Backbone of each chain as nested JSON, in Angstrom:
{
  "chains": [
    {"id": "A", "residues": [
      {"number": 1, "name": "MET", "atoms": {"N": [79.795, 89.819, 75.12], "CA": [80.208, 89.518, 76.118], "C": [79.362, 90.523, 77.379]}},
      {"number": 2, "name": "ALA", "atoms": {"N": [79.174, 89.381, 78.001], "CA": [78.118, 89.488, 79.279], "C": [79.284, 90.183, 80.754]}},
      {"number": 3, "name": "ASP", "atoms": {"N": [79.399, 91.426, 81.289], "CA": [80.007, 90.71, 82.53], "C": [79.47, 90.519, 83.889]}},
      {"number": 4, "name": "LEU", "atoms": {"N": [80.468, 90.506, 84.945], "CA": [79.869, 89.999, 85.881], "C": [78.362, 90.621, 86.157]}},
      {"number": 5, "name": "ASN", "atoms": {"N": [78.358, 92.171, 85.778], "CA": [76.914, 92.167, 86.415], "C": [76.006, 92.21, 85.535]}},
      {"number": 6, "name": "GLY", "atoms": {"N": [75.977, 91.095, 84.357], "CA": [75.098, 91.158, 83.505], "C": [75.054, 91.839, 82.567]}},
      {"number": 7, "name": "ALA", "atoms": {"N": [75.709, 92.779, 82.782], "CA": [75.299, 94.383, 81.579], "C": [75.99, 93.805, 80.079]}},
      {"number": 8, "name": "VAL", "atoms": {"N": [75.462, 93.617, 79.139], "CA": [76.098, 93.508, 77.799], "C": [75.672, 94.316, 77.541]}},
      {"number": 9, "name": "GLU", "atoms": {"N": [77.413, 94.098, 76.678], "CA": [78.273, 95.033, 76.188], "C": [78.002, 95.332, 75.013]}},
      {"number": 10, "name": "ARG", "atoms": {"N": [76.551, 96.502, 74.069], "CA": [76.264, 96.294, 72.853], "C": [77.531, 97.415, 72.103]}},
      {"number": 11, "name": "PRO", "atoms": {"N": [77.911, 97.335, 71.69], "CA": [79.107, 98.744, 70.753], "C": [78.328, 99.45, 70.54]}},
      {"number": 12, "name": "ALA", "atoms": {"N": [77.511, 99.075, 69.428], "CA": [76.145, 100.078, 68.82], "C": [75.477, 101.047, 70.013]}},
      {"number": 13, "name": "ALA", "atoms": {"N": [74.92, 100.487, 70.58], "CA": [74.119, 101.158, 72.136], "C": [74.797, 102.115, 72.464]}},
      {"number": 14, "name": "ALA", "atoms": {"N": [76.329, 101.276, 73.192], "CA": [76.943, 101.794, 73.94], "C": [77.366, 103.56, 73.321]}},
      {"number": 15, "name": "LEU", "atoms": {"N": [77.234, 104.032, 72.103], "CA": [77.232, 105.263, 71.819], "C": [76.761, 106.308, 71.801]}},
      {"number": 16, "name": "GLN", "atoms": {"N": [75.27, 105.905, 72.06], "CA": [74.243, 106.651, 72.517], "C": [74.702, 107.596, 73.781]}},
      {"number": 17, "name": "GLN", "atoms": {"N": [74.613, 106.099, 75.095], "CA": [74.702, 106.167, 76.125], "C": [76.393, 106.943, 76.759]}},
      {"number": 18, "name": "PRO", "atoms": {"N": [75.936, 107.146, 77.397], "CA": [77.341, 107.869, 77.975], "C": [78.127, 107.204, 78.231]}},
      {"number": 19, "name": "PRO", "atoms": {"N": [79.957, 106.801, 78.262], "CA": [80.397, 105.813, 78.426], "C": [80.344, 105.106, 79.473]}},
      {"number": 20, "name": "GLU", "atoms": {"N": [80.194, 103.078, 79.672], "CA": [79.604, 102.738, 80.368], "C": [80.624, 102.513, 81.562]}},
      {"number": 21, "name": "ARG", "atoms": {"N": [80.565, 102.963, 82.826], "CA": [81.357, 103.168, 83.908], "C": [81.729, 101.379, 84.124]}},
      {"number": 22, "name": "GLY", "atoms": {"N": [82.85, 101.112, 84.35], "CA": [83.241, 99.968, 84.7], "C": [83.056, 98.565, 83.295]}},
      {"number": 23, "name": "GLY", "atoms": {"N": [83.588, 99.315, 82.288], "CA": [83.69, 98.821, 80.977], "C": [84.649, 98.422, 80.621]}},
      {"number": 24, "name": "GLU", "atoms": {"N": [84.805, 97.992, 79.65], "CA": [86.322, 97.236, 78.949], "C": [86.768, 98.978, 79.07]}},
      {"number": 25, "name": "ALA", "atoms": {"N": [86.365, 99.758, 78.014], "CA": [86.908, 101.399, 77.902], "C": [87.39, 101.721, 79.457]}},
      {"number": 26, "name": "TYR", "atoms": {"N": [86.45, 102.004, 80.31], "CA": [86.558, 102.416, 81.963], "C": [88.512, 101.555, 82.549]}},
      {"number": 27, "name": "ARG", "atoms": {"N": [88.31, 100.191, 81.848], "CA": [89.438, 99.684, 82.268], "C": [90.261, 100.035, 81.979]}},
      {"number": 28, "name": "ARG", "atoms": {"N": [90.404, 99.999, 80.633], "CA": [91.627, 100.703, 79.97], "C": [92.486, 101.67, 79.672]}},
      {"number": 29, "name": "GLU", "atoms": {"N": [91.157, 102.93, 80.263], "CA": [91.905, 104.166, 80.655], "C": [92.752, 104.467, 81.737]}},
      {"number": 30, "name": "LEU", "atoms": {"N": [91.742, 103.659, 82.543], "CA": [92.266, 103.384, 84.159], "C": [93.531, 102.86, 84.372]}},
      {"number": 31, "name": "GLU", "atoms": {"N": [93.845, 102.119, 83.557], "CA": [95.273, 101.358, 83.502], "C": [96.688, 102.49, 83.031]}},
      {"number": 32, "name": "GLU", "atoms": {"N": [95.338, 103.055, 82.118], "CA": [96.956, 104.245, 82.118], "C": [97.353, 104.664, 82.753]}},
      {"number": 33, "name": "LEU", "atoms": {"N": [95.798, 105.333, 83.836], "CA": [96.503, 106.119, 84.303], "C": [97.552, 105.865, 85.739]}},
      {"number": 34, "name": "GLN", "atoms": {"N": [96.676, 104.339, 86.217], "CA": [97.478, 103.418, 87.241], "C": [98.928, 103.115, 86.728]}},
      {"number": 35, "name": "LYS", "atoms": {"N": [99.271, 103.041, 85.646], "CA": [100.222, 102.809, 85.075], "C": [101.456, 104.432, 85.451]}},
      {"number": 36, "name": "VAL", "atoms": {"N": [100.72, 105.094, 84.972], "CA": [101.64, 107.015, 85.336], "C": [101.821, 107.096, 86.773]}},
      {"number": 37, "name": "ASP", "atoms": {"N": [100.902, 106.489, 87.311], "CA": [100.718, 106.691, 89.04], "C": [101.874, 105.724, 89.539]}},
      {"number": 38, "name": "PHE", "atoms": {"N": [102.133, 104.523, 89.002], "CA": [102.751, 103.578, 89.947], "C": [104.591, 104.374, 89.342]}},
      {"number": 39, "name": "VAL", "atoms": {"N": [104.649, 105.241, 88.167], "CA": [106.067, 105.334, 88.065], "C": [105.981, 106.041, 89.163]}},
      {"number": 40, "name": "LEU", "atoms": {"N": [105.681, 107.308, 89.089], "CA": [105.234, 108.316, 89.796], "C": [105.394, 107.918, 91.624]}},
      {"number": 41, "name": "VAL", "atoms": {"N": [105.154, 107.024, 91.787], "CA": [105.072, 106.466, 93.493], "C": [106.803, 106.223, 92.98]}},
      {"number": 42, "name": "GLU", "atoms": {"N": [107.505, 105.442, 92.226], "CA": [108.81, 104.877, 92.321], "C": [109.551, 106.268, 92.196]}},
      {"number": 43, "name": "LEU", "atoms": {"N": [109.43, 106.803, 91.068], "CA": [110.573, 108.446, 91.302], "C": [110.272, 109.134, 92.506]}},
      {"number": 44, "name": "ASN", "atoms": {"N": [109.166, 109.467, 93.494], "CA": [109.079, 110.288, 94.441], "C": [110.209, 109.651, 95.232]}},
      {"number": 45, "name": "LEU", "atoms": {"N": [109.272, 108.064, 96.112], "CA": [110.295, 107.59, 96.758], "C": [112.049, 107.384, 96.216]}},
      {"number": 46, "name": "TYR", "atoms": {"N": [112.574, 107.445, 95.121], "CA": [113.962, 107.132, 94.757], "C": [114.326, 109.158, 94.765]}},
      {"number": 47, "name": "LEU", "atoms": {"N": [113.3, 109.862, 94.618], "CA": [113.771, 111.233, 95.335], "C": [113.706, 111.499, 96.329]}},
      {"number": 48, "name": "ASP", "atoms": {"N": [113.039, 110.783, 97.151], "CA": [113.256, 111.457, 98.644], "C": [114.821, 110.862, 99.169]}},
      {"number": 49, "name": "THR", "atoms": {"N": [115.048, 109.836, 98.478], "CA": [117.276, 109.565, 98.39], "C": [117.649, 110.35, 97.64]}},
      {"number": 50, "name": "HIS", "atoms": {"N": [117.81, 110.649, 96.88], "CA": [118.211, 111.623, 95.959], "C": [117.771, 113.089, 95.368]}},
      {"number": 51, "name": "PRO", "atoms": {"N": [117.607, 113.951, 96.274], "CA": [117.202, 114.889, 95.831], "C": [117.879, 116.014, 95.088]}},
      {"number": 52, "name": "THR", "atoms": {"N": [119.515, 115.582, 94.462], "CA": [119.705, 116.297, 93.768], "C": [119.928, 115.987, 92.298]}},
      {"number": 53, "name": "ASP", "atoms": {"N": [119.025, 114.868, 91.973], "CA": [118.77, 114.162, 90.836], "C": [118.092, 115.084, 89.859]}},
      {"number": 54, "name": "MET", "atoms": {"N": [118.51, 116.092, 89.174], "CA": [117.941, 116.864, 88.272], "C": [117.497, 116.411, 87.339]}},
      {"number": 55, "name": "GLN", "atoms": {"N": [117.13, 115.119, 86.588], "CA": [117.031, 114.411, 85.785], "C": [115.431, 113.748, 86.318]}},
      {"number": 56, "name": "ALA", "atoms": {"N": [115.571, 112.969, 87.481], "CA": [114.725, 112.393, 87.954], "C": [113.502, 113.417, 88.593]}},
      {"number": 57, "name": "ILE", "atoms": {"N": [113.818, 114.373, 88.279], "CA": [113.033, 115.613, 88.881], "C": [111.782, 116.3, 88.108]}},
      {"number": 58, "name": "GLN", "atoms": {"N": [112.654, 115.987, 86.535], "CA": [112.08, 116.95, 85.062], "C": [111.414, 115.809, 85.111]}},
      {"number": 59, "name": "GLN", "atoms": {"N": [111.68, 114.102, 85.233], "CA": [110.949, 113.596, 84.741], "C": [109.756, 113.091, 85.224]}},
      {"number": 60, "name": "PHE", "atoms": {"N": [109.816, 113.16, 86.732], "CA": [108.779, 113.45, 87.842], "C": [107.707, 114.373, 87.419]}},
      {"number": 61, "name": "ASN", "atoms": {"N": [107.942, 115.745, 87.28], "CA": [107.195, 116.81, 87.124], "C": [106.254, 116.838, 85.639]}},
      {"number": 62, "name": "GLN", "atoms": {"N": [107.07, 116.269, 84.297], "CA": [106.342, 115.472, 83.042], "C": [105.353, 114.614, 83.926]}},
      {"number": 63, "name": "LEU", "atoms": {"N": [105.619, 114.124, 84.312], "CA": [104.644, 112.787, 84.498], "C": [103.536, 113.241, 85.561]}},
      {"number": 64, "name": "ALA", "atoms": {"N": [104.079, 114.008, 86.287], "CA": [103.154, 114.308, 87.204], "C": [101.987, 115.381, 86.045]}},
      {"number": 65, "name": "GLN", "atoms": {"N": [102.412, 116.346, 85.185], "CA": [101.906, 116.904, 84.329], "C": [100.738, 116.236, 83.395]}},
      {"number": 66, "name": "ARG", "atoms": {"N": [101.632, 114.653, 83.322], "CA": [100.717, 113.996, 82.368], "C": [100.034, 113.493, 82.644]}},
      {"number": 67, "name": "ARG", "atoms": {"N": [99.834, 113.255, 84.191], "CA": [98.774, 112.529, 85.234], "C": [97.517, 113.116, 85.233]}},
      {"number": 68, "name": "GLN", "atoms": {"N": [97.89, 114.548, 85.621], "CA": [96.899, 115.385, 85.478], "C": [95.957, 115.567, 84.039]}},
      {"number": 69, "name": "GLN", "atoms": {"N": [96.623, 115.331, 83.168], "CA": [95.983, 115.992, 81.58], "C": [95.222, 113.916, 82.245]}},
      {"number": 70, "name": "ILE", "atoms": {"N": [95.435, 112.687, 82.386], "CA": [95.056, 112.111, 82.043], "C": [93.561, 111.981, 82.606]}},
      {"number": 71, "name": "CYS", "atoms": {"N": [94.228, 112.51, 84.113], "CA": [93.266, 112.144, 84.918], "C": [91.698, 113.308, 84.711]}},
      {"number": 72, "name": "TYR", "atoms": {"N": [91.627, 114.358, 84.489], "CA": [90.889, 115.278, 83.944], "C": [90.276, 114.82, 83.073]}},
      {"number": 73, "name": "ALA", "atoms": {"N": [90.61, 114.15, 81.69], "CA": [90.074, 113.338, 80.45], "C": [89.284, 112.292, 81.098]}},
      {"number": 74, "name": "PHE", "atoms": {"N": [89.715, 111.496, 81.958], "CA": [88.608, 110.295, 82.62], "C": [87.583, 110.965, 83.353]}},
      {"number": 75, "name": "GLU", "atoms": {"N": [88.12, 111.421, 84.049], "CA": [87.153, 112.232, 84.938], "C": [85.912, 113.137, 84.174]}},
      {"number": 76, "name": "MET", "atoms": {"N": [86.057, 113.724, 83.283], "CA": [85.416, 114.415, 82.56], "C": [84.456, 113.34, 81.996]}},
      {"number": 77, "name": "LYS", "atoms": {"N": [84.884, 112.293, 81.294], "CA": [84.341, 111.03, 80.675], "C": [83.39, 110.105, 82.01]}},
      {"number": 78, "name": "TYR", "atoms": {"N": [83.928, 110.024, 83.145], "CA": [83.997, 108.779, 83.451], "C": [83.439, 109.403, 85.217]}},
      {"number": 79, "name": "GLY", "atoms": {"N": [83.254, 110.134, 85.166], "CA": [82.835, 111.195, 86.619], "C": [84.169, 110.883, 87.708]}},
      {"number": 80, "name": "PRO", "atoms": {"N": [83.997, 111.717, 88.772], "CA": [84.646, 111.536, 89.57], "C": [85.821, 110.309, 90.364]}},
      {"number": 81, "name": "LEU", "atoms": {"N": [87.194, 110.191, 90.234], "CA": [88.034, 109.489, 90.877], "C": [88.207, 109.921, 92.557]}},
      {"number": 82, "name": "LYS", "atoms": {"N": [88.054, 110.771, 92.927], "CA": [88.261, 110.809, 94.509], "C": [86.824, 112.146, 95.055]}},
      {"number": 83, "name": "HIS", "atoms": {"N": [86.617, 112.032, 96.398], "CA": [85.705, 113.074, 96.329], "C": [86.199, 114.187, 97.25]}},
      {"number": 84, "name": "PHE", "atoms": {"N": [85.313, 114.876, 98.791], "CA": [85.786, 115.404, 98.744], "C": [86.874, 116.927, 98.578]}},
      {"number": 85, "name": "GLY", "atoms": {"N": [86.48, 116.897, 97.38], "CA": [86.701, 118.237, 96.638], "C": [87.863, 117.857, 95.509]}},
      {"number": 86, "name": "GLN", "atoms": {"N": [88.452, 116.707, 95.738], "CA": [90.052, 116.432, 95.06], "C": [89.174, 116.014, 93.377]}},
      {"number": 87, "name": "SER", "atoms": {"N": [87.781, 116.07, 93.224], "CA": [87.677, 116.056, 92.107], "C": [86.418, 116.012, 91.487]}},
      {"number": 88, "name": "PHE", "atoms": {"N": [85.727, 117.421, 90.448], "CA": [85.09, 117.275, 90.049], "C": [84.001, 116.595, 89.839]}},
      {"number": 89, "name": "SER", "atoms": {"N": [82.613, 117.484, 89.962], "CA": [81.232, 116.364, 89.865], "C": [80.137, 117.109, 88.816]}},
      {"number": 90, "name": "ARG", "atoms": {"N": [79.516, 116.417, 87.926], "CA": [78.352, 116.92, 87.174], "C": [77.23, 117.309, 87.514]}},
      {"number": 91, "name": "PHE", "atoms": {"N": [76.059, 117.957, 87.224], "CA": [75.03, 117.831, 87.678], "C": [74.43, 116.479, 87.437]}},
      {"number": 92, "name": "PRO", "atoms": {"N": [73.486, 115.396, 88.221], "CA": [73.601, 115.566, 89.344], "C": [74.905, 114.833, 89.75]}},
      {"number": 93, "name": "TRP", "atoms": {"N": [74.89, 115.004, 91.234], "CA": [75.985, 114.605, 92.163], "C": [76.147, 113.237, 91.62]}},
      {"number": 94, "name": "GLN", "atoms": {"N": [77.722, 113.109, 91.31], "CA": [77.936, 111.802, 90.866], "C": [78.686, 110.468, 91.236]}},
      {"number": 95, "name": "TRP", "atoms": {"N": [79.148, 111.243, 92.565], "CA": [79.707, 110.495, 93.639], "C": [79.545, 109.171, 93.717]}},
      {"number": 96, "name": "PRO", "atoms": {"N": [78.234, 109.11, 94.829], "CA": [77.338, 107.643, 95.096], "C": [77.833, 106.553, 93.594]}},
      {"number": 97, "name": "GLU", "atoms": {"N": [77.852, 107.049, 92.678], "CA": [77.293, 106.054, 91.383], "C": [78.376, 105.06, 91.268]}},
      {"number": 98, "name": "THR", "atoms": {"N": [77.634, 103.827, 90.975], "CA": [78.91, 102.449, 91.374], "C": [79.043, 102.899, 89.701]}},
      {"number": 99, "name": "PRO", "atoms": {"N": [80.407, 102.083, 89.233], "CA": [81.217, 101.653, 90.163], "C": [82.461, 102.694, 90.741]}},
      {"number": 100, "name": "TRP", "atoms": {"N": [82.833, 102.619, 91.974], "CA": [83.974, 102.98, 92.489], "C": [84.976, 102.504, 91.643]}},
      {"number": 101, "name": "PRO", "atoms": {"N": [86.36, 103.782, 91.406], "CA": [87.045, 102.866, 91.387], "C": [87.963, 101.968, 91.643]}},
      {"number": 102, "name": "TRP", "atoms": {"N": [88.17, 101.691, 92.92], "CA": [88.116, 100.455, 93.396], "C": [87.608, 99.174, 93.419]}},
      {"number": 103, "name": "GLN", "atoms": {"N": [86.409, 99.518, 92.81], "CA": [85.263, 98.273, 92.439], "C": [85.641, 97.604, 91.53]}},
      {"number": 104, "name": "VAL", "atoms": {"N": [86.264, 98.218, 90.567], "CA": [86.265, 97.927, 88.599], "C": [86.983, 96.748, 88.997]}}
    ]},
    {"id": "B", "residues": [
      {"number": 1, "name": "MET", "atoms": {"N": [122.455, 78.514, 90.946], "CA": [121.255, 78.706, 90.435], "C": [121.752, 79.487, 88.859]}},
      {"number": 2, "name": "GLN", "atoms": {"N": [120.361, 79.158, 88.033], "CA": [120.321, 79.711, 87.034], "C": [120.132, 81.029, 87.318]}},
      {"number": 3, "name": "ASP", "atoms": {"N": [119.775, 81.835, 88.224], "CA": [118.97, 82.865, 88.059], "C": [120.35, 83.123, 89.548]}},
      {"number": 4, "name": "GLY", "atoms": {"N": [120.956, 84.848, 89.047], "CA": [121.994, 85.304, 90.028], "C": [121.507, 84.838, 91.189]}},
      {"number": 5, "name": "GLN", "atoms": {"N": [119.84, 85.048, 91.536], "CA": [119.474, 86.052, 92.495], "C": [119.451, 84.549, 94.066]}},
      {"number": 6, "name": "TRP", "atoms": {"N": [119.073, 83.153, 92.979], "CA": [118.502, 82.17, 93.844], "C": [119.874, 81.301, 94.366]}},
      {"number": 7, "name": "ARG", "atoms": {"N": [119.693, 81.145, 95.963], "CA": [120.876, 80.689, 96.006], "C": [120.156, 79.233, 96.923]}},
      {"number": 8, "name": "GLU", "atoms": {"N": [120.846, 77.971, 97.107], "CA": [119.754, 77.201, 97.687], "C": [120.916, 76.333, 98.714]}},
      {"number": 9, "name": "TRP", "atoms": {"N": [121.054, 75.42, 99.485], "CA": [121.81, 74.851, 100.766], "C": [120.748, 73.157, 100.701]}},
      {"number": 10, "name": "ARG", "atoms": {"N": [121.36, 72.312, 101.267], "CA": [121.098, 71.528, 101.316], "C": [121.817, 70.829, 103.286]}},
      {"number": 11, "name": "PRO", "atoms": {"N": [120.644, 70.938, 103.61], "CA": [120.141, 70.777, 105.406], "C": [120.786, 69.074, 105.297]}},
      {"number": 12, "name": "TYR", "atoms": {"N": [121.202, 68.768, 106.281], "CA": [121.618, 67.594, 106.735], "C": [119.816, 66.694, 107.312]}},
      {"number": 13, "name": "ALA", "atoms": {"N": [120.045, 65.433, 106.618], "CA": [118.74, 64.505, 106.794], "C": [119.233, 63.642, 108.235]}},
      {"number": 14, "name": "GLY", "atoms": {"N": [118.812, 64.072, 109.446], "CA": [119.155, 62.861, 110.315], "C": [118.475, 61.822, 110.29]}},
      {"number": 15, "name": "HIS", "atoms": {"N": [119.024, 61.07, 110.793], "CA": [118.578, 59.52, 110.644], "C": [117.009, 59.164, 111.626]}},
      {"number": 16, "name": "TRP", "atoms": {"N": [116.808, 60.295, 112.559], "CA": [115.945, 60.253, 113.598], "C": [114.798, 61.333, 113.314]}},
      {"number": 17, "name": "ASP", "atoms": {"N": [115.215, 61.841, 112.034], "CA": [114.412, 63.287, 111.514], "C": [112.863, 62.988, 111.941]}},
      {"number": 18, "name": "PRO", "atoms": {"N": [111.687, 63.814, 112.528], "CA": [110.365, 62.843, 112.388], "C": [109.6, 63.123, 111.353]}},
      {"number": 19, "name": "CYS", "atoms": {"N": [110.168, 64.371, 110.241], "CA": [109.678, 64.301, 109.137], "C": [110.249, 64.088, 108.141]}},
      {"number": 20, "name": "PRO", "atoms": {"N": [109.699, 63.914, 106.932], "CA": [110.267, 63.647, 105.279], "C": [111.708, 64.794, 105.127]}},
      {"number": 21, "name": "PRO", "atoms": {"N": [112.844, 64.401, 104.798], "CA": [113.667, 65.236, 104.948], "C": [113.115, 65.9, 103.685]}},
      {"number": 22, "name": "ILE", "atoms": {"N": [113.797, 67.809, 103.577], "CA": [113.755, 68.757, 102.794], "C": [115.473, 68.588, 101.747]}},
      {"number": 23, "name": "ARG", "atoms": {"N": [115.423, 68.074, 100.993], "CA": [116.384, 67.938, 99.979], "C": [117.29, 69.262, 99.819]}},
      {"number": 24, "name": "VAL", "atoms": {"N": [116.406, 70.098, 99.185], "CA": [117.212, 71.341, 98.948], "C": [116.127, 72.398, 99.415]}},
      {"number": 25, "name": "LYS", "atoms": {"N": [116.965, 73.905, 100.367], "CA": [116.113, 74.663, 100.431], "C": [116.417, 75.555, 99.608]}},
      {"number": 26, "name": "ARG", "atoms": {"N": [115.821, 76.361, 98.828], "CA": [116.054, 77.965, 98.009], "C": [115.437, 78.712, 98.288]}},
      {"number": 27, "name": "TYR", "atoms": {"N": [116.14, 79.64, 98.442], "CA": [116.022, 81.24, 98.856], "C": [116.63, 82.06, 98.049]}},
      {"number": 28, "name": "MET", "atoms": {"N": [116.336, 83.371, 97.934], "CA": [116.217, 84.193, 97.046], "C": [117.202, 85.548, 97.954]}},
      {"number": 29, "name": "VAL", "atoms": {"N": [117.96, 86.407, 97.154], "CA": [118.655, 87.223, 97.242], "C": [118.709, 88.307, 96.481]}},
      {"number": 30, "name": "PRO", "atoms": {"N": [117.789, 89.202, 96.559], "CA": [117.54, 90.644, 95.587], "C": [118.336, 91.454, 95.569]}},
      {"number": 31, "name": "PRO", "atoms": {"N": [118.484, 91.982, 94.252], "CA": [119.496, 92.766, 93.898], "C": [119.511, 93.619, 94.516]}},
      {"number": 32, "name": "ASN", "atoms": {"N": [118.694, 94.192, 95.481], "CA": [118.717, 95.865, 96.594], "C": [120.125, 95.752, 97.521]}},
      {"number": 33, "name": "GLN", "atoms": {"N": [120.113, 94.226, 97.69], "CA": [121.273, 93.541, 98.868], "C": [122.772, 94.114, 98.287]}},
      {"number": 34, "name": "TYR", "atoms": {"N": [122.286, 94.071, 96.659], "CA": [123.906, 94.668, 96.389], "C": [124.329, 96.388, 96.174]}},
      {"number": 35, "name": "ILE", "atoms": {"N": [123.109, 96.687, 96.124], "CA": [122.827, 98.311, 95.49], "C": [122.793, 99.028, 97.034]}},
      {"number": 36, "name": "PRO", "atoms": {"N": [124.287, 99.313, 97.351], "CA": [123.816, 100.489, 99.173], "C": [123.199, 101.476, 98.902]}},
      {"number": 37, "name": "TYR", "atoms": {"N": [123.914, 102.111, 97.816], "CA": [123.35, 103.263, 97.132], "C": [122.838, 103.247, 95.945]}},
      {"number": 38, "name": "GLN", "atoms": {"N": [121.526, 103.564, 95.437], "CA": [121.276, 103.521, 93.972], "C": [121.957, 104.66, 93.218]}},
      {"number": 39, "name": "PRO", "atoms": {"N": [122.408, 103.959, 92.221], "CA": [123.126, 104.94, 91.316], "C": [122.438, 106.062, 90.623]}},
      {"number": 40, "name": "MET", "atoms": {"N": [122.473, 107.293, 90.277], "CA": [121.568, 107.922, 89.398], "C": [121.456, 107.745, 88.031]}},
      {"number": 41, "name": "ASN", "atoms": {"N": [120.738, 107.688, 86.867], "CA": [120.447, 107.736, 85.844], "C": [119.898, 105.947, 85.471]}},
      {"number": 42, "name": "LEU", "atoms": {"N": [120.14, 105.58, 86.238], "CA": [119.955, 103.771, 86.116], "C": [118.882, 103.964, 84.864]}},
      {"number": 43, "name": "PRO", "atoms": {"N": [119.296, 102.796, 84.118], "CA": [117.987, 102.741, 83.074], "C": [117.11, 101.613, 83.294]}},
      {"number": 44, "name": "GLN", "atoms": {"N": [116.052, 102.648, 83.045], "CA": [114.738, 102.522, 83.139], "C": [113.81, 101.618, 82.182]}},
      {"number": 45, "name": "TYR", "atoms": {"N": [112.943, 100.866, 82.885], "CA": [111.274, 100.359, 82.216], "C": [110.517, 101.198, 81.548]}},
      {"number": 46, "name": "SER", "atoms": {"N": [109.988, 100.959, 80.126], "CA": [109.013, 101.607, 80.205], "C": [107.763, 101.893, 80.727]}},
      {"number": 47, "name": "LEU", "atoms": {"N": [107.106, 102.856, 80.481], "CA": [106.205, 103.495, 81.627], "C": [104.828, 102.186, 81.804]}},
      {"number": 48, "name": "ASP", "atoms": {"N": [104.558, 101.213, 80.047], "CA": [103.381, 100.452, 80.307], "C": [104.745, 99.53, 81.183]}},
      {"number": 49, "name": "GLU", "atoms": {"N": [105.551, 98.771, 81.334], "CA": [106.386, 97.61, 81.578], "C": [106.461, 97.88, 83.231]}},
      {"number": 50, "name": "ALA", "atoms": {"N": [106.764, 98.861, 83.03], "CA": [106.895, 99.139, 85.112], "C": [105.802, 99.184, 85.985]}},
      {"number": 51, "name": "LEU", "atoms": {"N": [104.85, 99.188, 85.664], "CA": [103.874, 98.543, 86.589], "C": [103.846, 96.973, 87.004]}},
      {"number": 52, "name": "TYR", "atoms": {"N": [103.822, 96.236, 85.399], "CA": [103.911, 95.119, 85.816], "C": [105.245, 93.993, 86.269]}},
      {"number": 53, "name": "ARG", "atoms": {"N": [106.23, 95.163, 86.082], "CA": [107.307, 94.17, 86.199], "C": [107.527, 95.155, 88.11]}},
      {"number": 54, "name": "GLY", "atoms": {"N": [107.09, 95.945, 88.397], "CA": [106.386, 95.772, 90.331], "C": [108.225, 97.159, 90.388]}},
      {"number": 55, "name": "THR", "atoms": {"N": [108.906, 96.872, 89.254], "CA": [109.805, 98.841, 89.569], "C": [109.851, 99.077, 88.391]}},
      {"number": 56, "name": "LEU", "atoms": {"N": [110.628, 100.302, 88.498], "CA": [111.277, 101.657, 87.144], "C": [112.89, 100.444, 86.988]}},
      {"number": 57, "name": "TRP", "atoms": {"N": [113.317, 100.073, 87.572], "CA": [114.871, 100.023, 87.334], "C": [115.102, 98.62, 87.033]}},
      {"number": 58, "name": "PRO", "atoms": {"N": [115.215, 98.398, 85.682], "CA": [115.83, 96.414, 85.454], "C": [116.438, 95.988, 86.705]}},
      {"number": 59, "name": "ALA", "atoms": {"N": [117.956, 97.348, 87.028], "CA": [118.821, 96.976, 88.113], "C": [117.78, 95.719, 89.234]}},
      {"number": 60, "name": "LEU", "atoms": {"N": [116.452, 96.638, 89.332], "CA": [115.888, 96.107, 90.809], "C": [114.879, 95.123, 90.522]}},
      {"number": 61, "name": "PHE", "atoms": {"N": [114.52, 94.764, 89.843], "CA": [113.662, 93.968, 89.192], "C": [114.317, 92.337, 89.494]}},
      {"number": 62, "name": "SER", "atoms": {"N": [113.103, 92.195, 90.277], "CA": [113.33, 90.656, 91.111], "C": [112.245, 90.122, 91.353]}},
      {"number": 63, "name": "PRO", "atoms": {"N": [111.541, 88.942, 90.58], "CA": [110.175, 88.138, 90.284], "C": [110.597, 87.373, 91.43]}},
      {"number": 64, "name": "TYR", "atoms": {"N": [109.587, 86.884, 92.615], "CA": [109.147, 85.787, 93.517], "C": [108.245, 85.228, 92.902]}},
      {"number": 65, "name": "PRO", "atoms": {"N": [108.861, 84.114, 92.494], "CA": [107.402, 83.28, 91.273], "C": [107.712, 82.486, 92.126]}},
      {"number": 66, "name": "SER", "atoms": {"N": [105.786, 81.729, 92.135], "CA": [105.459, 81.547, 92.852], "C": [105.687, 79.538, 93.841]}},
      {"number": 67, "name": "GLN", "atoms": {"N": [105.314, 79.311, 94.597], "CA": [105.911, 77.898, 94.5], "C": [106.282, 77.129, 93.53]}},
      {"number": 68, "name": "GLY", "atoms": {"N": [105.421, 76.505, 92.402], "CA": [105.481, 75.771, 91.383], "C": [106.421, 76.43, 90.771]}},
      {"number": 69, "name": "GLN", "atoms": {"N": [106.403, 77.693, 90.471], "CA": [107.434, 77.903, 89.065], "C": [108.737, 77.799, 89.688]}},
      {"number": 70, "name": "LYS", "atoms": {"N": [109.015, 77.538, 91.162], "CA": [109.931, 78.52, 91.6], "C": [111.269, 77.804, 90.006]}},
      {"number": 71, "name": "GLN", "atoms": {"N": [112.923, 78.25, 90.579], "CA": [113.699, 78.123, 89.232], "C": [114.141, 76.477, 89.49]}},
      {"number": 72, "name": "GLY", "atoms": {"N": [114.568, 76.038, 89.056], "CA": [114.99, 74.252, 88.986], "C": [114.077, 74.071, 89.372]}},
      {"number": 73, "name": "GLY", "atoms": {"N": [112.699, 73.455, 89.285], "CA": [111.696, 72.74, 89.345], "C": [110.804, 73.0, 90.903]}},
      {"number": 74, "name": "GLY", "atoms": {"N": [110.519, 71.719, 91.354], "CA": [110.236, 72.185, 92.86], "C": [110.779, 72.614, 93.737]}},
      {"number": 75, "name": "ALA", "atoms": {"N": [110.212, 73.122, 94.689], "CA": [111.01, 73.992, 95.861], "C": [112.056, 73.116, 96.565]}},
      {"number": 76, "name": "HIS", "atoms": {"N": [111.49, 71.917, 96.842], "CA": [111.593, 71.0, 98.293], "C": [112.24, 69.878, 96.634]}},
      {"number": 77, "name": "GLY", "atoms": {"N": [113.343, 70.008, 96.274], "CA": [113.587, 69.187, 95.223], "C": [114.067, 67.276, 96.037]}}
    ]}
  ]
}
């Protein structure tokens, strides 16, 4: 299955090279992050008007921690999601590498 | 309407109307109009489902189908 950029996904070859940025696996893992992010947004807005809802706060904190774990694993594998110090980078500097998360 | 959120009304088609009459006008009243203050501990969607439903709480779920799939066939019946 060739994707838009004409890069034919060869499962066998993909194992040796670093995981393909923007490929199927990248999108799947990014989607997991997006799911957690969406629920965090919902809970954040909810908590703005319900500051005393202990259960929601616990859920929010658990999800925030889980989001950090998912994000850390993702960035270790595919490179930084954000710049200006909000993500780490390997050597050489990875930020200019395409695709950026919003391009995928 | 089938779904509690959808309402419809029939505008009067006058004799001298310049354009073809729109027999049935449909509009939607989302559930958040009926919840002045969201109660605590409402049931929630699972993590996977929330993103695609567009909300974390089924009580507030309010799909807005595009023109074609609107409840009960075409919008201008």
